C-alpha positions in Angstrom: -26.8 -4.5 18.8 -23.5 -6.2 18.1 -22.4 -6.9 14.6 -22.5 -10.5 13.4 -18.8 -10.5 12.8 -15.5 -9.4 14.3 -13.2 -7.0 12.6 -9.7 -8.5 11.8 -7.9 -5.9 9.7 -7.5 -4.9 6.0 -8.1 -7.8 3.6 -7.3 -5.9 0.5 -7.3 -2.5 -1.2 -8.1 -2.1 -5.0 -6.0 0.4 -6.9 -6.9 1.6 -10.4 -3.8 1.7 -12.5 -3.0 2.1 -16.3 0.3 0.2 -16.7 0.5 -3.2 -15.1 4.2 -3.8 -15.7 5.1 -0.5 -14.1 2.8 -1.2 -11.1 4.1 -4.7 -10.5 7.7 -3.4 -10.7 7.0 -0.8 -8.1 5.1 -3.0 -5.7 7.7 -5.9 -6.0 10.9 -3.9 -6.2 10.2 -0.9 -4.0 7.6 -2.2 -1.6 8.7 -5.8 -1.4 5.3 -7.3 -2.1 5.1 -10.8 -3.6 2.7 -12.2 -6.3 -0.8 -13.1 -5.3 -3.8 -14.2 -7.2 -4.0 -13.4 -11.0 -7.1 -12.6 -13.0 -5.8 -12.0 -16.6 -9.3 -11.9 -18.1 -10.1 -8.8 -15.9 -6.7 -7.2 -16.3 -6.2 -7.7 -12.5 -3.2 -8.8 -10.5 -3.1 -9.1 -6.7 0.1 -8.8 -4.7 0.6 -9.8 -1.1 1.5 -7.0 1.3 2.2 -9.0 4.5 -1.1 -10.8 5.3 -3.2 -8.3 3.1 -3.6 -8.0 -0.6 -3.2 -5.0 -2.9 -5.3 -5.5 -6.0 -4.0 -3.8 -9.1 -6.7 -3.3 -11.7 -5.5 -2.0 -15.1 -8.3 0.3 -16.5 -6.8 0.1 -20.0 -7.6 -3.7 -20.1 -10.9 -4.6 -21.9 -11.9 -6.7 -18.9 -11.7 -3.7 -16.5 -14.5 -1.6 -18.1 -16.6 -1.6 -14.9 -13.6 -0.3 -12.9 -13.1 2.8 -15.0 -14.1 5.9 -12.9 -17.0 7.9 -14.2 -14.9 11.1 -14.0 -11.6 11.2 -15.8 -8.8 11.6 -13.4 -11.1 10.9 -10.4 -9.6 9.1 -7.4 -11.1 6.7 -5.1 -8.4 6.4 -2.4 -6.5 9.1 -0.5 -3.8 6.8 0.8 -2.9 3.3 1.9 -1.1 2.8 5.1 1.1 -0.3 5.0 2.2 -1.5 8.5 5.8 -2.7 8.6 8.3 -4.1 10.9 10.8 -1.7 12.6 13.0 -0.1 10.0 16.2 1.9 9.9 15.2 5.4 8.7 18.4 6.1 6.7 18.3 2.6 5.1 14.7 3.3 4.0 15.6 6.7 2.6 18.5 5.1 0.7 16.3 2.3 -0.6 13.6 4.7 -1.9 16.2 7.1 -3.5 17.8 4.1 -5.3 14.4 3.5 -7.0 13.8 7.2 -7.7 11.0 7.4 -5.2 10.6 10.8 -3.6 9.6 11.0 0.1 6.7 13.4 0.4 6.7 13.6 4.2 8.1 12.0 7.3 6.0 12.0 10.4 5.5 10.5 13.8 1.9 10.0 14.7 -0.8 7.5 15.7 -2.1 4.5 13.8 -3.7 1.2 14.5 -0.5 0.0 16.4 0.2 3.2 18.3 2.4 6.2 17.8 5.1 5.4 15.3 7.2 6.7 12.4 5.8 7.0 8.9 7.2 7.8 5.5 4.8 9.0 2.7 5.5 8.3 -0.9 3.6 8.0 -4.2 3.4 4.9 -6.4 3.9 5.4 -10.1 0.2 6.2 -10.5 -0.1 8.9 -7.9 -1.5 6.8 -5.1 -0.2 8.0 -1.8 1.3 5.2 0.4 2.2 5.6 4.0 4.9 3.2 5.1 4.3 2.9 8.9 6.6 1.3 11.4 5.2 -0.3 14.6 4.2 1.7 17.6 7.0 3.0 19.9 6.3 3.0 23.6 8.4 4.7 26.3 8.2 1.5 28.4 9.7 -0.6 25.6 6.5 -2.6 24.9 6.6 -4.3 21.5 3.1 -4.3 20.0 4.4 -4.8 16.4 2.5 -8.0 15.9 
């Protein structure tokens, strides 16, 4: 039986954080996200990551009580893979270093857009982020869209 919907992609990911200013600085300055929807009564800010949203929910805010994990230090996300345009590897290394962001790993492996290069980093709250360029094909196909 077919589902009553068609999958399109990631709409949003919700990250639990404890310092909104620090989170916004990272996602704006390091990742290049732009402001999205704001829910100040909940302690929640959304930032656009291409056509998807990253939701930052500050667990220290009184409006975020239902978001606080039942186990202290518990995590609910292993990593987020952010699809990007093609990038110059050295320029990305320089950019991350200029913001004091350590590269955990560089890899070439499969993803939704094929085999491509990835850089793994942590945001200020320990969330692992995979910055993944488009698939690279020996025949020169460009499936980055």
